[in-house]
N, C-alpha and C positions, 0 to 999 in steps of 0.2 A: 637529880635536881630537875625541876621544871622551869623553863624560862621561855617567855614568848619571843618569837622572831621579830624583826623590825616591822614586819607588816601585820603583826598580831592585832586582832580586835576580837570582841566577844563573839561575833558571828562565825569566826573561823577557829575557834579555840581547839576543837578536836583535830583539825588538820594542820595547825601551825605549832602545836606544842612540841617542845624539844624534851625528849625523855632520856634520862640518864641512869636511873638506878633500877631499871628492870622491874622486878616484882613489886618494889616499893612504889612504882608508878601506879599500880592498882590503887593504893591507898590515896595517892595524890588525885587520881581521877575520881575517886569516890568523894573527895572533898569538893571537887568541881561539879559534882552531881552527875557525872557521866556513868559511874558504876555504883549502883545502889547497894553497897555491901557494908555492913558494920563489922569492924574488927576491934574487939575489946578484950580485956583480960578476964572478963566474967563470962562463963559459959552461957550460951543462948539456948533456951529450951522452949518447948510448947509451940504455939502457933507462929511465933516470930521466926523460929528456926525453919519452919516449913515455908515461910515466905522469902527467905534469903535465896538469892539466885545461885545456881551452880556456876562455878568459875573454872575455866579450863585454859591452861597455857600450853600451846604447842611450841616447843623450843627447839630450834635447829642449831647446827654447829658450823661456824665459819661461813654462814650464808651472807654473801655480799648484797649491798643495795645499789652499787654503782656500776656493776658489770653486766647488768641485764639478765641475770640468771633467773629471777622470778618470772620475767616476761617470757622467757623461752621455755622454762620447764614447769612452771606452776600455774598452768592455764586455768584449771578448775578452781584452784585456791583463789587466785586473783579475781576470777569472775564472780565467785560467791561473795567475797568481801566487798567488791565494788558494788554489787547489786544490793546487798543486805546490810552492809556495815560501813566502816570508815578505813581508808588507807591514810595513815599518818605520813606527812611529808618530811618531818624532821625528827628522827629518832637516833640516838647515839648510845654507844656503849661507854661506860666509865673508863674501862681499861681494855684495849684490844688484845687481850690474852685470855685463854679459855678459863682457867681456874679463878684468877682474880675477878673476871667479869661475872662468872656464875656465883661466886661467893658474895659479890655485891648484890646480885639479883635476889639471893636467898636472905641476905641480912639487911639490905638497905643501907649498907655502909660502904664508904670508899675503901680502896685497897689498903691505904696507910692505917686505917682503923681496924679492919678485920685481919690484916697482916698475912693474907694469902697472896703473896707477891709474885709467885712463879707457879709453874705447873708441876713442881717436883716436891721437895721436902716440906715446904710450908703450906702446901695445898692439902686441905683436910688434916692439918697438923695439930700440934699440941695446943697452940693458942686458940685455934678455931674450935676445937672440941671443949676446951675448958671455959672459954669466955663468950663465944659467939653462937654456938650450935643451939643453945637453949633459948635463943631469942629470934630464931629464923621465922620466915613466913609460915612454915608448916606448924610451928608451935602456936603462933598467933591465930591462925585460922582454926586450928583444932580447939583452942580455948573459946573461939567465937561461935562454936557450935557446928563446925564443918566436919565431914568425913574427909580426911586428907589422904592423897595418894601421890606417890612419886614413881614414875615408870621410865626406864631407859638409862641414859648416861647421867650419873650424879656429878661428882667432882673427879678430876683427872687421876688416872692411875689408882683407882680405888682398890684398896686392899684392907678389908675390915672383917671383923666377926660380930659387929654390932650394928644396930639400926639407929640412926640419929633420932633424937626426940622430935615428936610432932607429926609422925606419919603413921596413920592407921594401916596403910598398905604401902609397902616399900618393895619394889621389884626392879632391881638395877643390875647393870652389867659390872662384873668384876673386871678391873683393869680399865681400858680406855678405847672406846669407839672401834671395836672390831666388827666388821659387817658379817663375817662368817666365823664359825668355830670359836665360841666364847662360852663363858659361864655366867649364869644369872643367879642373883641372890634374892631371896624373899624373906620378909619379916615384917614386924610392926612394932610401934612404940607409942608411948603416951607423951603428952606435952611436958611432963615433969621428969621424965627419965628415959634413957635409951632403951632399946629393945634388943632381942637376940635374933640372929639369922636362923630361921626355922627350916629353910629349904635351899639346897644348892643344886642347880640343874645345869648340866653340860649340854650345849646346843651345838651339834656337829652336822656337817653335810653342806651341800651347795644348792639344795632345793629352795624354793621360794619360802616354804614354811620355816626354814632355818635362817632366813635373812633377818638381821637385827631389827630393821624397821618393821618387818612382818610380825616378829615376836612382840614388839611394843604395840602394834596395832591390835593383835589378838587380846592382849591384856586390857587395852583401852576400851575395846568393845565390850569386854566382860564387865568392866566397871560401869559403863553406861547402862548395861542391862540391869545390873544390881541397883543403880540409882533410880531406875524406873519401877522397881518392885516396892509396893507398900509393905511396911514392916509393922510389927507390934508397936503401938505408940506412934510417935511422930518421926518420919524418916528425916535423917540429916541431909542437908544439901552437900553437894560434892565440890571439893576443891582439888583439882588434879593438875599435875605437871607431866606432860608427855614429852620427854627429851629425846629427840631423834639424832642419829649419827651424821646424817648428810648436812653439809657437803664436806665434812672433815676427811682429810687424807687417811687412808690410802685410796679412798673412793672406789670401792668395789661395787659395781651396779648389779641389779638383779639380771639374770640371764636374758630375759625378754627385752631389756633396755640396753644391752651391751653394744649394739650397733647404731643406736640413735645418734643424731647430730653429727653424722660422719664428716660433713664438710664445714662445720661451724668452727670459726676461729675466735679466740679471745678478743674482746673489744680493744681497738687501738685508740684508747683515750688520749686526750691532748698531752698527758704526762706519761704516756707509754714509751718506753725505750729512750728516755732522756736522762741525763745525769742529774742527780739531785744535789749538786754541789752547793746550792744556796740554802740547803736544809741543814739539819743537825749533822754532826760529824760522821755518823755511821753511813749516811746516805752518800757521802762523798767518795766512798771506797769503790763504788761500782762505776765502770764505764758503760758504754752501750752494750746491748745484748748481742750475742752471736746468733747466727742462723739456726744452729742446733738448739740453742736455748729458747728461741722463739717457737720452734716446733714443739719443744717440750711443754711450753706454756699453753699452746693450743690443745695439745693432748690432755693436759690436766684440766683445762676448761671443759672439754667435752665429757670427761669422766665425772666432773662435778655435776654437770647437767644431768647425766644419766642417773646418778644417785638421787637427784632431786625429783625425778619422775615418780619414784616410790613415795616421796613426801607428798606429792600431789595426790597419789592414790590414797594415802593415809587420811589426808584432809577430806577428800571426797567421801570416804567411808564413814569418817567421824560425823560429818554433817548429815549424811543419810541416816545414820543410827540415831542421832538426836531427833530427827523428824519422825522416824519410825516409832521411837519410844515416847514421843510427845513430850520431850524435855524442852519445852519452849522457854522456860525461865533459866536460860543458860547463856552466860557471857563467855565468848571464846576469843583468846588473844593469840596472835602468831608473831614470832620474832626470832632473833638469833642472838647468840652470846656476843658476837662482834662481826665485823666485816672481813674482807679479804682482798689482797692485791695479787695481780698476775701481770707482771711486766711494768708496773707503774714505777717511775723513777729508776728504771733498769733493775729493780728488785724482781727476781724470778718468781717467787711465790711466798705467801705467808701473811702474817698479820703483824702485831707488835708496834706498828708505826702510828704516830699521832696525826695521820692524814685521812682525808675523806673516805678513801676506799676501805680503810681498816676500822674506822670508828663509827661510820654510818651503818645502821641496821634496818631491815624492814620491820614495820610495826603495824599490824592490822588488827582491827577489833570489830566484833559483831555481837549483838545480843539485844534483849529488850530494853536495856537502859542506855543504849548507844545509838546516837543519831545515824541515819542512813545518809551519809555524806559522800560516799564513793571516794574517789581520789581527790 
């Protein structure tokens, strides 16, 4: 859902918009004239397809908007969006849980409608496959004349032998957000039926090339190279989701970043280490944090930042490749599936709660149809 803040006016529309349904926000923004993309049930061909912009979503995992992680670890990312695009001030996840939120992003539906309510059995479950999958953003963009690609983490604990409909290129991790020693699944599908997994690759080792973010980066750059090549007839525009693992636990950093932020501590926000007795009943179980728990929180915060340095590298290389390939007609969006808490209301770590740290997400946008508003 989009709703203006109390201070909303037309001059600050891009900065004050409250975004709730993730990828469906693209369609809302297009109605506002921010993103010039047509999404219809009728395939787009000819010159019109060539004029449609490329659209890229860089999706992170558990990235907070209230604990200063972006300011500390995403320097190149923030600098680029501030200079060339817009930093949205008010962006929210519909549900601060991975699979329900990602399912809403893909479908434009709230969790009670797509029925992926947890990260386990109903995530990518029977109802999703039978009633929702054929209506996701991939299907709609493919029908609109886009070459569609999904790379990285799909839905939690993925275990499948099929490719969901709507993805010309589908290259995802089997299971859930492992930074090292994982299996990648490759395949493709059409908008009207699922496809088959055509390649299964085990990625082992502890070198940089074996790091999950690096594997996604290699595939992303390959797709951008393909998007820049003229083909027989009219080249299709690219719609791609690059879904990165950071800063999801267990937060294994690349070796070169493992000692960064050695003295950094988690922010002591006004609601840090206080009892949430005036909140819903779950919050009343926790008393204040122990010294050892606070040390653990600081350690986890540093590890999250270390993994985000690889995200910053990813974005820097993404923008560099867009420039090198002269892909000027490209809109890029950056966000997270939800936020994260570390010590707020004496909760050690996690999401799931209906409070600012968990529901707020970063949301940045840049491209030819997006005003350069900065923050």
